[in-house]
C-alpha positions in Angstrom: 141.0 73.4 59.9 143.8 72.2 62.0 147.1 72.2 60.2 148.9 68.9 59.1 151.3 67.9 62.3 154.0 67.8 59.3 153.5 71.2 58.8 153.7 72.3 62.3 157.1 70.4 62.1 158.6 71.6 59.2 157.2 75.5 61.1 158.7 74.3 64.3 162.3 72.6 62.0 161.9 76.6 60.6 162.5 78.3 63.3 165.9 76.9 64.4 167.4 78.3 60.6 166.2 81.7 61.0 167.6 84.7 60.7 165.6 87.9 60.3 168.1 89.8 62.7 164.7 91.4 64.7 164.4 91.0 68.6 161.7 89.5 68.6 163.0 85.9 66.4 165.7 83.8 67.1 168.4 83.9 65.4 169.9 80.7 63.3 170.6 77.8 66.1 173.6 76.7 65.2 173.5 74.4 68.3 170.3 72.7 67.7 170.9 72.2 63.4 175.0 70.7 64.2 172.8 68.1 67.0 169.7 67.6 64.3 172.6 66.9 61.3 175.0 64.8 63.4 171.3 62.3 63.5 172.2 61.3 59.9 175.2 59.6 61.3 172.1 57.1 62.2 174.2 56.4 65.6 172.1 55.7 68.7 173.2 58.1 70.4 173.5 61.0 68.1 169.4 60.3 67.1 168.9 61.1 70.8 170.3 64.2 71.4 167.9 65.7 69.1 164.9 64.6 71.5 166.3 67.8 73.4 165.2 70.2 70.2 162.3 68.2 69.0 161.4 65.4 71.3 157.6 66.8 71.7 156.6 67.0 68.6 157.5 63.5 67.5 155.3 60.5 67.2 155.1 58.0 69.8 155.7 55.1 66.6 159.3 53.9 66.9 159.2 54.0 62.9 157.7 57.1 62.1 160.1 58.9 64.8 163.0 57.3 62.6 161.3 59.5 59.9 161.0 62.8 61.6 164.0 62.6 63.6 165.7 61.5 59.4 164.0 64.6 58.0 165.2 66.7 60.9 168.2 66.2 59.6 168.0 66.3 56.5 166.1 70.0 56.6 169.6 70.9 58.7 171.8 70.3 56.5 169.4 72.4 53.6 166.5 74.6 55.2 166.0 76.3 51.5 161.9 75.3 52.5 159.1 76.3 49.3 155.3 75.2 49.6 155.3 74.1 46.0 155.9 70.9 44.2 158.0 67.2 45.7 160.8 66.4 45.5 160.8 65.1 41.7 159.8 69.1 40.5 162.9 69.9 42.6 165.6 67.5 40.8 164.0 68.2 37.8 165.0 72.1 38.5 168.2 71.3 39.2 168.9 69.0 36.3 167.4 71.3 34.1 169.8 73.6 35.8 172.7 71.7 35.4 171.9 71.0 32.0 171.6 74.6 31.0 174.7 75.0 32.7 176.2 72.2 30.5 176.8 69.7 32.6 175.4 66.5 31.0 177.1 64.1 33.2 175.5 65.4 36.4 172.3 65.6 35.5 172.4 62.0 34.4 173.9 61.3 37.0 170.8 63.1 38.8 168.7 60.7 36.8 169.9 57.6 37.5 170.6 57.8 41.7 165.9 59.0 41.1 165.8 56.0 39.5 167.9 53.6 42.3 166.1 55.7 45.2 162.5 54.7 43.4 163.4 51.2 43.6 164.4 50.6 47.6 162.1 50.3 50.7 161.6 53.5 53.1 164.1 51.3 55.7 166.9 51.8 52.7 166.1 55.3 52.1 168.4 57.4 54.1 171.3 57.3 52.5 169.6 58.1 48.9 167.7 61.1 50.3 171.1 62.4 51.4 173.2 62.2 48.5 169.6 64.1 46.7 169.4 66.4 49.4 173.1 67.2 48.6 173.0 67.7 45.5 169.7 69.9 45.9 171.1 71.8 48.5 175.1 72.5 45.6 172.1 73.8 43.2 170.0 75.8 46.6 167.2 74.5 45.2 164.6 74.5 48.1 162.9 71.5 49.4 158.6 71.1 50.4 159.4 70.0 54.0 156.5 69.2 54.8 155.4 67.4 51.9 158.3 64.9 51.8 157.5 64.3 55.6 154.0 63.1 54.3 154.7 61.5 51.1 157.7 59.5 53.1 155.7 58.4 55.7 153.6 56.2 52.6 156.6 55.2 50.9 155.7 51.8 51.0 152.3 52.3 50.5 151.5 49.2 47.6 149.9 50.8 45.1 153.4 53.1 44.8 152.2 56.4 44.5 154.4 58.4 45.9 157.1 57.2 43.8 154.7 57.7 40.4 154.0 61.5 41.4 158.0 61.8 41.9 158.6 60.1 39.1 155.8 61.1 37.1 157.3 65.2 38.0 161.0 64.2 37.0 160.5 62.4 34.3 157.4 64.1 33.0 158.1 67.5 32.8 161.7 66.3 30.5 159.0 64.7 28.6 157.2 67.6 28.0 159.9 69.7 27.4 160.9 67.4 24.8 157.2 67.8 23.5 157.5 72.0 23.6 160.7 71.5 21.7 159.7 69.4 18.8 156.4 71.1 18.4 157.4 74.3 18.1 160.9 72.8 15.4 158.1 71.7 13.7 156.0 75.0 13.1 159.0 76.6 12.5 160.2 74.3 9.6 156.6 74.9 8.1 156.6 78.8 8.6 160.0 78.9 6.8 158.9 76.1 3.7 
């Protein structure tokens, strides 16, 4: 069975960010990563420069190319990758970490930014995604880049399944944690009575 194109694309991008130090694996390609990051400006000349590095893997349709270039730029900004979870899961992990550090205001910001992002159409996602990836980078939370690419390709599906998935992962995990804490507190009260 062939790997999805999104997986192949992300594996290719990872080659630019690898730093194993052995002779067979290339060192971090800072020039490639810088060029990919510059594409986040959205300026046509910056976007076209990325084709030197990723052009051979871009789909033919313009809208799909734009999405791949966006993901490449975001990946170059934060190349920590994981094969687990969706963006809602990653943001929930970050929210829980900042809450544990006592930064409830930052946790609320993540909550509000995600709520706003889930309301926009795909052509307006760039600034929202840039903010979210910036948050994840600061918190050193890896991203499931291949899944993110696949899900963003389905962002404008009328059923809203991608947005529902992220919302469930983000707010559902918070509700599950609250329910576990409530259940634990109830059990402790029963034992003490």
